[in-house]
C-alpha positions in Angstrom: 81.8 113.3 84.9 85.3 112.5 83.7 86.7 109.6 85.4 90.2 108.0 85.2 90.9 104.4 86.3 94.0 102.5 86.9 93.5 98.7 86.5 90.7 99.4 84.1 91.1 95.8 82.6 91.1 94.1 86.0 88.4 92.3 88.0 86.9 95.3 89.5 88.0 97.9 87.0 86.1 96.2 84.2 82.9 96.2 86.2 83.3 99.8 87.3 84.0 101.0 83.8 80.9 99.2 82.5 78.8 100.9 85.3 80.2 104.3 84.7 79.7 104.2 80.9 76.1 103.0 81.4 75.4 106.2 83.3 76.9 108.4 80.6 80.3 109.2 82.3 83.5 109.7 80.3 85.9 107.0 81.3 89.7 106.8 80.5 92.0 104.0 81.5 95.6 104.5 82.5 97.9 102.6 80.2 101.1 101.8 82.0 102.9 101.0 78.7 102.4 104.5 77.6 102.4 106.4 80.8 105.2 105.4 83.1 104.6 105.0 86.9 108.2 105.9 87.9 108.4 109.4 86.3 106.4 111.8 88.3 106.1 114.6 85.8 104.9 112.2 83.1 102.1 111.1 85.5 101.1 114.6 86.5 101.1 115.7 82.8 98.7 112.8 81.9 96.4 113.5 84.8 96.3 117.2 83.7 95.5 116.2 80.1 92.6 113.9 81.1 91.5 116.5 83.6 89.3 113.9 85.5 86.8 114.7 88.3 87.7 111.3 89.9 90.6 109.0 89.8 89.8 105.4 90.9 93.1 103.8 91.7 92.5 100.1 91.3 95.7 98.7 89.8 98.0 96.3 91.6 101.1 94.5 90.5 99.2 91.6 88.8 101.5 91.2 85.8 105.1 91.3 87.1 107.8 92.5 84.6 110.8 91.4 86.7 111.7 94.9 87.8 113.4 95.1 91.3 110.9 95.8 94.1 108.1 96.0 91.4 105.3 95.2 93.8 106.3 97.9 96.3 106.6 100.4 93.4 103.2 99.7 92.1 101.3 99.2 95.2 102.9 101.9 97.4 105.1 104.4 95.4 102.7 104.8 92.5 99.7 105.1 94.9 101.5 107.8 96.9 102.3 109.8 93.8 98.8 109.6 92.6 97.3 110.7 95.8 99.6 113.8 95.9 98.9 114.6 92.2 95.1 114.5 92.8 95.5 116.7 95.9 97.5 119.3 93.9 94.9 119.2 91.0 91.8 119.0 93.0 90.9 115.5 91.7 88.9 113.2 94.0 91.1 110.2 94.7 89.6 106.8 95.4 91.9 103.9 96.5 90.8 100.4 96.8 92.5 98.5 99.5 91.9 95.0 100.8 90.8 92.9 103.9 94.3 91.4 103.7 95.6 94.4 105.6 94.5 92.2 108.5 96.7 89.2 109.0 95.4 85.6 109.5 96.0 86.1 113.2 93.7 89.0 113.5 90.2 88.5 115.1 87.2 89.5 113.0 84.8 90.6 112.2 86.5 93.8 111.4 85.1 97.3 111.6 86.5 100.7 110.5 88.0 100.9 113.9 90.0 97.7 113.7 93.7 98.2 113.5 95.4 96.4 110.5 98.3 94.3 111.5 99.8 92.6 108.3 103.5 92.6 108.4 104.5 91.1 105.1 103.4 90.6 101.4 100.5 92.2 99.6 98.5 92.9 102.8 101.4 94.8 104.3 102.0 96.9 101.1 98.3 97.9 101.0 98.5 98.6 104.7 101.3 100.9 104.3 99.7 102.5 101.1 96.6 103.4 103.2 98.8 105.3 105.7 100.6 107.0 102.8 97.4 108.1 101.0 95.9 109.7 104.1 99.2 111.6 104.6 99.4 112.7 100.9 95.8 113.5 100.4 93.6 113.6 103.6 90.5 114.0 101.6 90.9 110.6 99.8 88.4 107.8 99.9 89.9 104.3 100.8 87.7 101.3 100.3 88.7 97.9 101.6 87.5 95.1 99.5 87.1 91.4 100.0 87.1 88.5 97.6 85.1 89.3 94.5 82.6 87.0 93.0 81.8 87.2 89.2 79.1 85.7 87.1 81.7 83.9 85.0 85.3 82.8 85.4 88.1 84.5 83.6 88.7 87.6 85.7 90.5 86.4 88.7 87.5 86.2 90.9 86.2 83.4 93.3 84.8 81.4 90.4 88.5 81.2 88.9 89.7 79.8 92.3 87.0 77.1 92.2 87.6 76.2 88.7 91.5 75.9 89.2 91.2 73.8 92.3 88.7 71.4 90.6 91.3 71.0 87.8 94.3 70.7 89.9 93.0 68.6 92.8 89.8 67.1 91.5 87.7 68.8 94.1 87.5 72.2 96.0 88.5 71.9 99.7 86.5 74.5 101.5 86.6 75.3 105.3 83.4 75.4 107.3 85.3 77.6 109.8 86.3 80.4 107.4 83.9 83.3 106.9 85.5 85.2 104.0 84.9 88.9 103.2 83.3 88.8 99.8 80.8 90.4 97.4 79.5 90.2 93.9 81.3 92.4 91.3 78.3 94.5 90.4 77.6 95.3 94.0 81.2 96.3 94.7 81.2 98.6 91.7 78.0 100.2 92.8 79.3 100.7 96.3 82.5 102.3 95.1 80.6 104.7 92.8 78.1 105.7 95.5 80.7 106.2 98.2 82.8 108.3 95.8 79.9 110.5 94.3 78.5 111.0 97.8 81.7 112.9 98.7 82.9 110.4 101.3 86.5 110.4 102.6 88.3 108.2 105.0 88.3 104.4 105.2 85.2 102.4 104.4 84.7 98.6 104.2 82.8 96.7 101.5 81.5 93.2 102.3 78.3 91.4 101.7 78.9 88.4 103.7 76.9 88.5 106.9 77.2 84.9 108.2 78.2 82.4 105.6 81.3 80.1 105.5 83.4 79.5 102.5 82.1 75.9 102.3 78.5 77.2 102.1 79.4 79.8 99.5 81.4 77.4 97.3 78.5 74.9 97.5 75.9 77.4 96.5 78.1 78.7 93.6 78.5 75.1 92.4 74.7 74.5 92.5 74.2 77.7 90.6 76.6 76.4 87.9 75.1 73.0 87.4 77.2 71.3 90.2 80.3 72.2 88.3 82.6 71.8 91.2 82.9 68.9 93.8 83.1 70.8 97.1 84.6 69.0 100.1 84.1 70.4 103.6 87.2 70.8 105.8 88.0 72.5 109.1 91.5 73.4 108.4 91.2 77.2 108.4 89.6 79.0 111.3 89.1 82.7 110.4 86.4 85.3 110.7 87.3 87.7 107.9 84.0 89.5 107.6 84.0 93.3 107.5 81.2 95.2 109.0 80.5 98.9 108.0 77.0 100.2 108.2 77.9 103.2 106.0 78.5 101.0 102.9 75.4 99.9 101.1 75.9 96.3 99.9 73.1 93.8 99.7 73.5 90.6 101.8 75.3 87.8 99.9 72.1 85.6 100.1 70.2 88.2 97.9 72.7 87.7 95.1 73.1 84.0 95.7 69.7 82.6 96.8 71.1 79.0 96.6 72.6 79.8 100.1 69.2 80.0 101.7 67.9 76.6 100.4 70.8 74.5 101.5 
């Protein structure tokens, strides 16, 4: 298979590329410095040149350049054009969205039938992008992801958050009342690939957390990393952010993080 990935150097993109290449697929990354995202014909020509079977659109506006409305252009406009190009060229389009399409006021756990309600920021842009993708390319696959957990810090995953909070505040304040949507990166990549290669379309949810609070998860991760972070329990954030979708095959969080079960 030939696969084109936007955001190939990002948190999920790096893991997805590793998995695809381990299976013998030909992977190409989208280089925004060479192929602009505001010139339609340039984008279409590039997709024609690569001639992929699948386009995984993972990129977000993670490195702002200061252009006006850059976040909207990256998260919405570019997504819309890619969905249309893939439709015209018969390329399977896979778009990663986020649990943040639900606001902090929404009541989880969420299912594929739950109505997104984010009205501002990144969650709103992704919410609007989902609507646009389904309009531009009804056969697209949209997968909502939660917080990603890596094996090491350095790729904008949960471990980076823990590390930064420890450095900034001397501890990690973690709510016992917040059940975050989250999964380990290898599981996320494997789920994305299976959903895409099985020919699915529509909206799917990818979450490994069945019942654990952020405090429990942070504590378990600290234990795994030789008690690297001091985790302090709080009750200042009440939110059930879990996503439930029986169609998506991700192992429960405790299988990847057995330290959860012994605490």
